[in-house]
PQR file of N, CA, C, O and H, with PARSE charges and radii, in Angstrom:
ATOM      1  N   MET A   1      56.615  47.899  35.990 -0.4000 1.5000
ATOM      2  CA  MET A   1      56.605  48.429  37.347 -0.0000 2.0000
ATOM      3  C   MET A   1      55.173  48.766  37.785  0.5500 1.7000
ATOM      4  O   MET A   1      54.785  48.485  38.918 -0.5500 1.4000
ATOM      5  N   LEU A   2      54.400  49.364  36.888 -0.4000 1.5000
ATOM      6  CA  LEU A   2      53.026  49.723  37.218 -0.0000 2.0000
ATOM      7  C   LEU A   2      52.165  48.477  37.432  0.5500 1.7000
ATOM      8  O   LEU A   2      51.234  48.492  38.237 -0.5500 1.4000
ATOM      9  H   LEU A   2      54.715  49.592  35.967  0.4000 1.0000
ATOM     10  N   ASP A   3      52.481  47.389  36.702 -0.4000 1.5000
ATOM     11  CA  ASP A   3      51.726  46.151  36.880 -0.0000 2.0000
ATOM     12  C   ASP A   3      51.869  45.608  38.297  0.5500 1.7000
ATOM     13  O   ASP A   3      50.909  45.081  38.860 -0.5500 1.4000
ATOM     14  H   ASP A   3      53.237  47.377  36.047  0.4000 1.0000
ATOM     15  N   VAL A   4      53.042  45.731  38.868 -0.4000 1.5000
ATOM     16  CA  VAL A   4      53.270  45.239  40.222 -0.0000 2.0000
ATOM     17  C   VAL A   4      52.482  46.079  41.221  0.5500 1.7000
ATOM     18  O   VAL A   4      51.906  45.540  42.165 -0.5500 1.4000
ATOM     19  H   VAL A   4      53.822  46.159  38.411  0.4000 1.0000
ATOM     20  N   ALA A   5      52.454  47.382  41.022 -0.4000 1.5000
ATOM     21  CA  ALA A   5      51.744  48.268  41.945 -0.0000 2.0000
ATOM     22  C   ALA A   5      50.231  48.051  41.883  0.5500 1.7000
ATOM     23  O   ALA A   5      49.536  48.254  42.879 -0.5500 1.4000
ATOM     24  H   ALA A   5      52.922  47.820  40.255  0.4000 1.0000
ATOM     25  N   LEU A   6      49.722  47.645  40.731 -0.4000 1.5000
ATOM     26  CA  LEU A   6      48.282  47.474  40.560 -0.0000 2.0000
ATOM     27  C   LEU A   6      47.818  46.038  40.793  0.5500 1.7000
ATOM     28  O   LEU A   6      46.627  45.750  40.678 -0.5500 1.4000
ATOM     29  H   LEU A   6      50.286  47.481  39.922  0.4000 1.0000
ATOM     30  N   HIS A   7      48.738  45.141  41.118 -0.4000 1.5000
ATOM     31  CA  HIS A   7      48.375  43.734  41.299 -0.0000 2.0000
ATOM     32  C   HIS A   7      47.523  43.564  42.555  0.5500 1.7000
ATOM     33  O   HIS A   7      47.933  43.940  43.653 -0.5500 1.4000
ATOM     34  H   HIS A   7      49.706  45.375  41.211  0.4000 1.0000
ATOM     35  N   THR A   8      46.333  42.993  42.376 -0.4000 1.5000
ATOM     36  CA  THR A   8      45.430  42.789  43.510 -0.0000 2.0000
ATOM     37  C   THR A   8      45.266  41.320  43.854  0.5500 1.7000
ATOM     38  O   THR A   8      44.603  40.991  44.838 -0.5500 1.4000
ATOM     39  H   THR A   8      46.000  42.687  41.484  0.4000 1.0000
ATOM     40  N   GLY A   9      45.848  40.441  43.074 -0.4000 1.5000
ATOM     41  CA  GLY A   9      45.693  39.015  43.328 -0.0000 2.0000
ATOM     42  C   GLY A   9      44.406  38.457  42.765  0.5500 1.7000
ATOM     43  O   GLY A   9      44.043  37.325  43.087 -0.5500 1.4000
ATOM     44  H   GLY A   9      46.386  40.708  42.275  0.4000 1.0000
ATOM     45  N   SER A  10      43.709  39.202  41.943 -0.4000 1.5000
ATOM     46  CA  SER A  10      42.428  38.730  41.413 -0.0000 2.0000
ATOM     47  C   SER A  10      42.595  37.579  40.430  0.5500 1.7000
ATOM     48  O   SER A  10      41.617  36.913  40.092 -0.5500 1.4000
ATOM     49  H   SER A  10      44.004  40.121  41.682  0.4000 1.0000
ATOM     50  N   GLU A  11      43.813  37.335  39.969 -0.4000 1.5000
ATOM     51  CA  GLU A  11      44.053  36.213  39.063 -0.0000 2.0000
ATOM     52  C   GLU A  11      44.339  34.933  39.834  0.5500 1.7000
ATOM     53  O   GLU A  11      44.549  33.887  39.221 -0.5500 1.4000
ATOM     54  H   GLU A  11      44.608  37.876  40.245  0.4000 1.0000
ATOM     55  N   HIS A  12      44.353  34.989  41.143 -0.4000 1.5000
ATOM     56  CA  HIS A  12      44.643  33.823  41.974 -0.0000 2.0000
ATOM     57  C   HIS A  12      43.578  32.766  41.725  0.5500 1.7000
ATOM     58  O   HIS A  12      42.389  33.078  41.794 -0.5500 1.4000
ATOM     59  H   HIS A  12      44.182  35.839  41.641  0.4000 1.0000
ATOM     60  N   PRO A  13      43.965  31.522  41.438 -0.5600 1.5000
ATOM     61  CA  PRO A  13      42.966  30.502  41.094  0.2800 2.0000
ATOM     62  C   PRO A  13      42.019  30.148  42.240  0.5500 1.7000
ATOM     63  O   PRO A  13      40.872  29.774  41.996 -0.5500 1.4000
ATOM     64  N   ASP A  14      42.472  30.259  43.458 -0.4000 1.5000
ATOM     65  CA  ASP A  14      41.632  29.922  44.605 -0.0000 2.0000
ATOM     66  C   ASP A  14      41.317  31.161  45.429  0.5500 1.7000
ATOM     67  O   ASP A  14      41.348  31.121  46.659 -0.5500 1.4000
ATOM     68  H   ASP A  14      43.404  30.563  43.656  0.4000 1.0000
ATOM     69  N   LEU A  15      41.019  32.247  44.757 -0.4000 1.5000
ATOM     70  CA  LEU A  15      40.734  33.499  45.452 -0.0000 2.0000
ATOM     71  C   LEU A  15      39.532  33.363  46.376  0.5500 1.7000
ATOM     72  O   LEU A  15      39.507  33.978  47.442 -0.5500 1.4000
ATOM     73  H   LEU A  15      40.994  32.279  43.758  0.4000 1.0000
ATOM     74  N   TRP A  16      38.540  32.573  45.991 -0.4000 1.5000
ATOM     75  CA  TRP A  16      37.356  32.400  46.841 -0.0000 2.0000
ATOM     76  C   TRP A  16      37.703  31.689  48.137  0.5500 1.7000
ATOM     77  O   TRP A  16      37.018  31.880  49.142 -0.5500 1.4000
ATOM     78  H   TRP A  16      38.561  32.073  45.125  0.4000 1.0000
ATOM     79  N   LEU A  17      38.771  30.858  48.138 -0.4000 1.5000
ATOM     80  CA  LEU A  17      39.199  30.196  49.374 -0.0000 2.0000
ATOM     81  C   LEU A  17      39.800  31.190  50.364  0.5500 1.7000
ATOM     82  O   LEU A  17      39.898  30.904  51.557 -0.5500 1.4000
ATOM     83  H   LEU A  17      39.327  30.703  47.322  0.4000 1.0000
ATOM     84  N   ILE A  18      40.192  32.334  49.873 -0.4000 1.5000
ATOM     85  CA  ILE A  18      40.722  33.390  50.728 -0.0000 2.0000
ATOM     86  C   ILE A  18      39.612  34.375  51.088  0.5500 1.7000
ATOM     87  O   ILE A  18      39.491  34.790  52.241 -0.5500 1.4000
ATOM     88  H   ILE A  18      40.112  32.566  48.904  0.4000 1.0000
ATOM     89  N   ALA A  19      38.807  34.745  50.100 -0.4000 1.5000
ATOM     90  CA  ALA A  19      37.808  35.795  50.294 -0.0000 2.0000
ATOM     91  C   ALA A  19      36.629  35.348  51.161  0.5500 1.7000
ATOM     92  O   ALA A  19      36.180  36.109  52.018 -0.5500 1.4000
ATOM     93  H   ALA A  19      38.905  34.409  49.164  0.4000 1.0000
ATOM     94  N   VAL A  20      36.128  34.149  50.960 -0.4000 1.5000
ATOM     95  CA  VAL A  20      34.942  33.696  51.696 -0.0000 2.0000
ATOM     96  C   VAL A  20      35.221  33.540  53.194  0.5500 1.7000
ATOM     97  O   VAL A  20      34.453  34.067  53.998 -0.5500 1.4000
ATOM     98  H   VAL A  20      36.493  33.531  50.263  0.4000 1.0000
ATOM     99  N   PRO A  21      36.288  32.838  53.607 -0.5600 1.5000
ATOM    100  CA  PRO A  21      36.547  32.762  55.055  0.2800 2.0000
ATOM    101  C   PRO A  21      36.848  34.117  55.685  0.5500 1.7000
ATOM    102  O   PRO A  21      36.502  34.361  56.841 -0.5500 1.4000
ATOM    103  N   THR A  22      37.488  34.990  54.925 -0.4000 1.5000
ATOM    104  CA  THR A  22      37.764  36.329  55.440 -0.0000 2.0000
ATOM    105  C   THR A  22      36.464  37.083  55.682  0.5500 1.7000
ATOM    106  O   THR A  22      36.301  37.720  56.723 -0.5500 1.4000
ATOM    107  H   THR A  22      37.769  34.792  53.986  0.4000 1.0000
ATOM    108  N   LEU A  23      35.555  37.018  54.745 -0.4000 1.5000
ATOM    109  CA  LEU A  23      34.259  37.678  54.897 -0.0000 2.0000
ATOM    110  C   LEU A  23      33.463  37.073  56.054  0.5500 1.7000
ATOM    111  O   LEU A  23      32.835  37.801  56.822 -0.5500 1.4000
ATOM    112  H   LEU A  23      35.687  36.501  53.900  0.4000 1.0000
ATOM    113  N   LEU A  24      33.488  35.755  56.179 -0.4000 1.5000
ATOM    114  CA  LEU A  24      32.765  35.105  57.278 -0.0000 2.0000
ATOM    115  C   LEU A  24      33.352  35.477  58.635  0.5500 1.7000
ATOM    116  O   LEU A  24      32.610  35.687  59.594 -0.5500 1.4000
ATOM    117  H   LEU A  24      33.998  35.163  55.555  0.4000 1.0000
ATOM    118  N   ALA A  25      34.674  35.559  58.722 -0.4000 1.5000
ATOM    119  CA  ALA A  25      35.306  35.957  59.983 -0.0000 2.0000
ATOM    120  C   ALA A  25      34.961  37.402  60.327  0.5500 1.7000
ATOM    121  O   ALA A  25      34.733  37.729  61.491 -0.5500 1.4000
ATOM    122  H   ALA A  25      35.277  35.389  57.942  0.4000 1.0000
ATOM    123  N   PHE A  26      34.922  38.262  59.316 -0.4000 1.5000
ATOM    124  CA  PHE A  26      34.559  39.657  59.528 -0.0000 2.0000
ATOM    125  C   PHE A  26      33.122  39.771  60.038  0.5500 1.7000
ATOM    126  O   PHE A  26      32.852  40.506  60.988 -0.5500 1.4000
ATOM    127  H   PHE A  26      35.107  37.995  58.370  0.4000 1.0000
ATOM    128  N   LEU A  27      32.209  39.045  59.408 -0.4000 1.5000
ATOM    129  CA  LEU A  27      30.807  39.082  59.825 -0.0000 2.0000
ATOM    130  C   LEU A  27      30.621  38.469  61.212  0.5500 1.7000
ATOM    131  O   LEU A  27      29.796  38.944  61.992 -0.5500 1.4000
ATOM    132  H   LEU A  27      32.428  38.447  58.636  0.4000 1.0000
ATOM    133  N   ALA A  28      31.377  37.426  61.524 -0.4000 1.5000
ATOM    134  CA  ALA A  28      31.302  36.835  62.865 -0.0000 2.0000
ATOM    135  C   ALA A  28      31.784  37.831  63.913  0.5500 1.7000
ATOM    136  O   ALA A  28      31.202  37.921  64.994 -0.5500 1.4000
ATOM    137  H   ALA A  28      32.048  37.040  60.890  0.4000 1.0000
ATOM    138  N   GLY A  29      32.827  38.569  63.608 -0.4000 1.5000
ATOM    139  CA  GLY A  29      33.322  39.580  64.536 -0.0000 2.0000
ATOM    140  C   GLY A  29      32.309  40.680  64.773  0.5500 1.7000
ATOM    141  O   GLY A  29      32.137  41.138  65.903 -0.5500 1.4000
ATOM    142  H   GLY A  29      33.300  38.495  62.729  0.4000 1.0000
ATOM    143  N   ILE A  30      31.642  41.105  63.723 -0.4000 1.5000
ATOM    144  CA  ILE A  30      30.599  42.127  63.878 -0.0000 2.0000
ATOM    145  C   ILE A  30      29.449  41.580  64.719  0.5500 1.7000
ATOM    146  O   ILE A  30      28.931  42.275  65.594 -0.5500 1.4000
ATOM    147  H   ILE A  30      31.782  40.734  62.805  0.4000 1.0000
ATOM    148  N   GLY A  31      29.048  40.330  64.456 -0.4000 1.5000
ATOM    149  CA  GLY A  31      27.963  39.724  65.224 -0.0000 2.0000
ATOM    150  C   GLY A  31      28.305  39.576  66.692  0.5500 1.7000
ATOM    151  O   GLY A  31      27.467  39.844  67.553 -0.5500 1.4000
ATOM    152  H   GLY A  31      29.468  39.766  63.745  0.4000 1.0000
ATOM    153  N   ILE A  32      29.520  39.155  66.989 -0.4000 1.5000
ATOM    154  CA  ILE A  32      29.938  39.020  68.386 -0.0000 2.0000
ATOM    155  C   ILE A  32      29.977  40.377  69.059  0.5500 1.7000
ATOM    156  O   ILE A  32      29.611  40.504  70.227 -0.5500 1.4000
ATOM    157  H   ILE A  32      30.200  38.937  66.289  0.4000 1.0000
ATOM    158  N   ASN A  33      30.414  41.384  68.337 -0.4000 1.5000
ATOM    159  CA  ASN A  33      30.462  42.731  68.904 -0.0000 2.0000
ATOM    160  C   ASN A  33      29.055  43.265  69.174  0.5500 1.7000
ATOM    161  O   ASN A  33      28.815  43.874  70.217 -0.5500 1.4000
ATOM    162  H   ASN A  33      30.712  41.280  67.388  0.4000 1.0000
ATOM    163  N   LEU A  34      28.139  43.045  68.258 -0.4000 1.5000
ATOM    164  CA  LEU A  34      26.780  43.561  68.423 -0.0000 2.0000
ATOM    165  C   LEU A  34      26.015  42.844  69.525  0.5500 1.7000
ATOM    166  O   LEU A  34      25.243  43.464  70.256 -0.5500 1.4000
ATOM    167  H   LEU A  34      28.334  42.550  67.411  0.4000 1.0000
ATOM    168  N   PHE A  35      26.228  41.538  69.646 -0.4000 1.5000
ATOM    169  CA  PHE A  35      25.470  40.743  70.607 -0.0000 2.0000
ATOM    170  C   PHE A  35      26.338  40.266  71.765  0.5500 1.7000
ATOM    171  O   PHE A  35      26.009  39.269  72.407 -0.5500 1.4000
ATOM    172  H   PHE A  35      26.855  41.034  69.053  0.4000 1.0000
ATOM    173  N   GLY A  36      27.433  40.955  72.041 -0.4000 1.5000
ATOM    174  CA  GLY A  36      28.370  40.543  73.081 -0.0000 2.0000
ATOM    175  C   GLY A  36      27.758  40.479  74.460  0.5500 1.7000
ATOM    176  O   GLY A  36      28.016  39.532  75.203 -0.5500 1.4000
ATOM    177  H   GLY A  36      27.700  41.765  71.519  0.4000 1.0000
ATOM    178  N   ASP A  37      26.954  41.460  74.822 -0.4000 1.5000
ATOM    179  CA  ASP A  37      26.319  41.468  76.145 -0.0000 2.0000
ATOM    180  C   ASP A  37      25.386  40.274  76.316  0.5500 1.7000
ATOM    181  O   ASP A  37      25.374  39.624  77.362 -0.5500 1.4000
ATOM    182  H   ASP A  37      26.744  42.230  74.219  0.4000 1.0000
ATOM    183  N   ARG A  38      24.615  39.998  75.285 -0.4000 1.5000
ATOM    184  CA  ARG A  38      23.682  38.874  75.345 -0.0000 2.0000
ATOM    185  C   ARG A  38      24.439  37.544  75.423  0.5500 1.7000
ATOM    186  O   ARG A  38      24.031  36.634  76.145 -0.5500 1.4000
ATOM    187  H   ARG A  38      24.625  40.526  74.436  0.4000 1.0000
ATOM    188  N   ILE A  39      25.537  37.437  74.679 -0.4000 1.5000
ATOM    189  CA  ILE A  39      26.338  36.208  74.705 -0.0000 2.0000
ATOM    190  C   ILE A  39      26.978  36.022  76.076  0.5500 1.7000
ATOM    191  O   ILE A  39      26.990  34.913  76.610 -0.5500 1.4000
ATOM    192  H   ILE A  39      25.868  38.176  74.092  0.4000 1.0000
ATOM    193  N   ARG A  40      27.514  37.112  76.654 -0.4000 1.5000
ATOM    194  CA  ARG A  40      28.142  37.020  77.974 -0.0000 2.0000
ATOM    195  C   ARG A  40      27.135  36.602  79.042  0.5500 1.7000
ATOM    196  O   ARG A  40      27.447  35.782  79.905 -0.5500 1.4000
ATOM    197  H   ARG A  40      27.504  38.013  76.220  0.4000 1.0000
ATOM    198  N   SER A  41      25.934  37.160  78.987 -0.4000 1.5000
ATOM    199  CA  SER A  41      24.933  36.803  79.994 -0.0000 2.0000
ATOM    200  C   SER A  41      24.463  35.360  79.813  0.5500 1.7000
ATOM    201  O   SER A  41      24.165  34.678  80.793 -0.5500 1.4000
ATOM    202  H   SER A  41      25.680  37.827  78.286  0.4000 1.0000
ATOM    203  N   THR A  42      24.396  34.894  78.572 -0.4000 1.5000
ATOM    204  CA  THR A  42      24.002  33.512  78.316 -0.0000 2.0000
ATOM    205  C   THR A  42      25.051  32.541  78.843  0.5500 1.7000
ATOM    206  O   THR A  42      24.709  31.495  79.395 -0.5500 1.4000
ATOM    207  H   THR A  42      24.638  35.448  77.775  0.4000 1.0000
ATOM    208  N   LEU A  43      26.320  32.880  78.676 -0.4000 1.5000
ATOM    209  CA  LEU A  43      27.401  32.009  79.128 -0.0000 2.0000
ATOM    210  C   LEU A  43      27.727  32.192  80.601  0.5500 1.7000
ATOM    211  O   LEU A  43      28.538  31.449  81.153 -0.5500 1.4000
ATOM    212  H   LEU A  43      26.598  33.729  78.228  0.4000 1.0000
ATOM    213  N   GLY A  44      27.108  33.167  81.239 -0.4000 1.5000
ATOM    214  CA  GLY A  44      27.362  33.415  82.650 -0.0000 2.0000
ATOM    215  C   GLY A  44      28.681  34.113  82.900  0.5500 1.7000
ATOM    216  O   GLY A  44      29.308  33.913  83.940 -0.5500 1.4000
ATOM    217  H   GLY A  44      26.449  33.771  80.790  0.4000 1.0000
ATOM    218  N   LEU A  45      29.103  34.926  81.957 -0.4000 1.5000
ATOM    219  CA  LEU A  45      30.373  35.637  82.081 -0.0000 2.0000
ATOM    220  C   LEU A  45      30.142  37.116  82.337  0.5500 1.7000
ATOM    221  O   LEU A  45      30.800  37.961  81.730 -0.5500 1.4000
ATOM    222  H   LEU A  45      28.594  35.089  81.112  0.4000 1.0000
ATOM    223  N   GLY A  46      29.222  37.433  83.222 -0.4000 1.5000
ATOM    224  CA  GLY A  46      28.894  38.829  83.512 -0.0000 2.0000
ATOM    225  C   GLY A  46      29.998  39.534  84.263  0.5500 1.7000
ATOM    226  O   GLY A  46      31.075  38.972  84.465 -0.5500 1.4000
ATOM    227  H   GLY A  46      28.688  36.747  83.715  0.4000 1.0000
ATOM    228  N   ASP A  47      29.743  40.758  84.676 -0.4000 1.5000
ATOM    229  CA  ASP A  47      30.722  41.567  85.398 -0.0000 2.0000
ATOM    230  C   ASP A  47      30.682  41.257  86.892  0.5500 1.7000
ATOM    231  O   ASP A  47      30.396  42.141  87.699 -0.5500 1.4000
ATOM    232  H   ASP A  47      28.868  41.215  84.512  0.4000 1.0000
ATOM    233  N   GLU A  48      30.962  40.035  87.259 -0.4000 1.5000
ATOM    234  CA  GLU A  48      30.949  39.644  88.667 -0.0000 2.0000
ATOM    235  C   GLU A  48      32.153  40.210  89.406  0.5500 1.7000
ATOM    236  O   GLU A  48      32.090  40.411  90.619 -0.5500 1.4000
ATOM    237  H   GLU A  48      31.194  39.317  86.604  0.4000 1.0000
ATOM    238  N   SER A  49      33.247  40.471  88.697 -0.4000 1.5000
ATOM    239  CA  SER A  49      34.456  40.994  89.340 -0.0000 2.0000
ATOM    240  C   SER A  49      34.298  42.467  89.720  0.5500 1.7000
ATOM    241  O   SER A  49      35.044  42.961  90.565 -0.5500 1.4000
ATOM    242  H   SER A  49      33.298  40.309  87.711  0.4000 1.0000
ATOM    243  N   ALA A  50      33.346  43.176  89.115 -0.4000 1.5000
ATOM    244  CA  ALA A  50      33.151  44.596  89.394 -0.0000 2.0000
ATOM    245  C   ALA A  50      32.410  44.817  90.706  0.5500 1.7000
ATOM    246  O   ALA A  50      32.417  45.926  91.239 -0.5500 1.4000
ATOM    247  H   ALA A  50      32.740  42.775  88.428  0.4000 1.0000
ATOM    248  N   GLU A  51      31.782  43.793  91.224 -0.4000 1.5000
ATOM    249  CA  GLU A  51      30.985  43.940  92.449 -0.0000 2.0000
ATOM    250  C   GLU A  51      31.832  43.957  93.682  0.5500 1.7000
ATOM    251  O   GLU A  51      31.308  44.074  94.789 -0.5500 1.4000
ATOM    252  H   GLU A  51      31.777  42.892  90.791  0.4000 1.0000
TER
END
């Protein structure tokens, strides 16, 4: 019973196929959040509706 509760999936043979894309998606989300204003202005998606 304790083995099931402590199972983290670290024995999964393709764990890197899960971990690497997850980490990249997380970092991409942080980058988009940090540079969102700059990206919006570059794409021309400013706050035109607020005017």
